[in-house]
N, C-alpha and C positions, 0 to 999 in steps of 0.2 A: 310650504307644507311640512309639518314636523312629523318625522317618523319616530318610532320608538327610540332609535339610536339618537336622534336629534333632541328629543325631549330629555333624555338622560344627560346628554352633553350640556344642554341649557340649564338643567337642574344643578349639575356639578359646578358650572360656572357661577350660578347665583350663590351657591354655598361656599365657593372657594375650595372645592374638594378635588384632589388629584385623581387621575385616571385609575390609580391603584386602590382608591377608596380611603375611607377615614373612619375607623371605629365602627359605629352602627350605621355607617353610610357607604357600605360596599355596593358592588354592582347589583347583586340580587335585591338588596334592601331598597335601593333607589328605584329599581323596576317595580317592586311591590308597592312602594309609595305612589308611583305614577298610576298604577292600576287602581289603587284605592282612591286616588283623586278623581279618576274617571267615574268610578262607582258613585262617589259622593255627588259629583256634578250631574249625573244622570237623574238623581232624585231631587235636585234643587228646583226643577220646573219641568213641565211637559215641553221639551225643546222640539221644534219642528223637524230637525234633522233626525230625530229618533222615532218619528212616526213611520210605521212600517206595516206592510201587509204580508200575510203568510197563509198558505193553504192548510186547511184542517180536513182530516178524514174522520167522519163520524161512524162509530161502530154500528153495524146493522142490528136493529133491535134494541140498542141501548141509547142511541142519540147522544153519545158522549165522545168528546175529542179532547186530548191533552193540549194545553197551551204551549206555545213555543218555549224553548229553554231560555231565551233572552227576554221573555215577557215581563212587563212591570204593571201596565194599566191597560185594560181593554177600552176600546173606543167604539167599535162598530163591527157587525157581522153581516156579510152578504152571502146569499145563497141563490144560485142561478141568476146572478147579476142584480138581484134585488136586495134591499136592506131587510134584515129580519128584525122583528119587534122584540126589544129587550124589556124584561121585567126584573124586579128585585127578587133575590133568592126566596124571601119569605112568601111572596105572592106565587112564585113558581112551585113551591112545595105544597101550597094549599090547593089540592085538586078540586075542591068544591067551587072555587072562584077563578081558577086559572083559565086564561084565554087560550084558544088554540093557536098554534104556530108562533111560539115564543121561545126565547132563549135566555139563559142567565149564566153566571159563572159561580162555581163553588170550588174554592181553593185553586187548584191548578187544572181544573177541567171546565170545558164549555159544555152546557147541557141543553138539549133540545126537547121541546114538547109540542106535538107527540114525537116519540122516538121514530127515526126513519126506518123503513122496512126494506129499503133498497140502498145500494151504494150511494153515498152522498158526500160531496165536497163543499166546504165553506171557505170563504175568504175573510179572515180575521184581521181587522185593523187595530193596531195597538202601539203603545209606546214601549220601546225596547231599551235594554240596558246597553250602555257603551261596552263593547267587547274588550276583554283584556288583550293587551298587545303581545301576541305570541312570538312574532319574529321581528328582527331589527328593522325591516322595511315597512312594517305595518303602520298605518296612520289612524288616528281616531276618526269617528264619524263627525265629530264636531268640526265646524269650519276652521280653517287654519288661522283666521284672524283672531280667534279666541284661544289659541293654544297656550298663550302665556298664563291663562287662568289655571290651567292644569299644573304648570310649573309652580305657581304661587302656593297652591294647596299642598303639592308634594313637598315643597320646601318647609311648609309649616309642620307637616307630619315628620319629616326628617329631624328637624330641630327639636320637636317634642320628644322623640324617641332617643335623642342624644342627651336629654335632660337640660337643654338650653332654653329655658322658659321665656326669657326676655326676647330672644331672637324669634322664637315660635310665635309669640304674640304679635310681633311686627309683621311676620309673614301672613298670619291669619287676618290682620287688619288689611293688608294689601289684597288678600284674596277677596274679602268682603267688598272692597271698593271695585275690584275688577268684575266681580259677580254682578253687582248692581249695574255697572256699565254694560255688561253683556245682556242682562235682562232688558235694559232700555233699548239697546240696539235691536234685539229680537222683536220687541213690542212695536217698534216703528218700521220694521222691515216686512218682508214678504211672509205671509202666514200660509200654513198648509191648506189644501182645498177643503171646503166644507163638506162634511158627510151627513149633514142634517137631512131629515126626511122631508120631501115636498108633499104638500097635501094632495096633489094630483097623482102621485106615484102609488103603486100597489106594494103591499108588504109581501115578503117572501112566504112561500108555502112549500111543502115537500111531502113525499110519500115514503 
């Protein structure tokens, strides 16, 4: 399992950089490139290890709750243990045709209709961003078997910022190969539990 310190060590080793740093590849620069690699990988696919659930508190009378700070893509909303019916924002805003007890997202807010008149908690399922590695012992959410992909992209970023274009291209090609392999591994492996609505289930409602 690769900690922040281990990822930096592996990156320096791949690049042949001493502990003291090298030009645009000092300690902080390497850490920044590792964090940027994690950000990039978060957006490459809806990875199962980034599927997460978080509680939302809806404002009384507004039916509005902010999404979590690490939010990227919403998947589902549960209220009182039942799935809530989702509609597109355009349908939600059209009060003449809008169904009762629905939700949508607008920007960084989850909206309910009708607005709740009492205290209400919801459980939002969503894909989150890989967190930045804040301390030396922190590890990515990504399984350890794929940590070499982080190093490949961070190496590409480092060489690009050093102006070493040929080396950067090689590391980018390496990253592309590793990313394809990771996608194949995930596709053939265990998938997250289905959140699809079953026909016999009731949809959520609230007051």
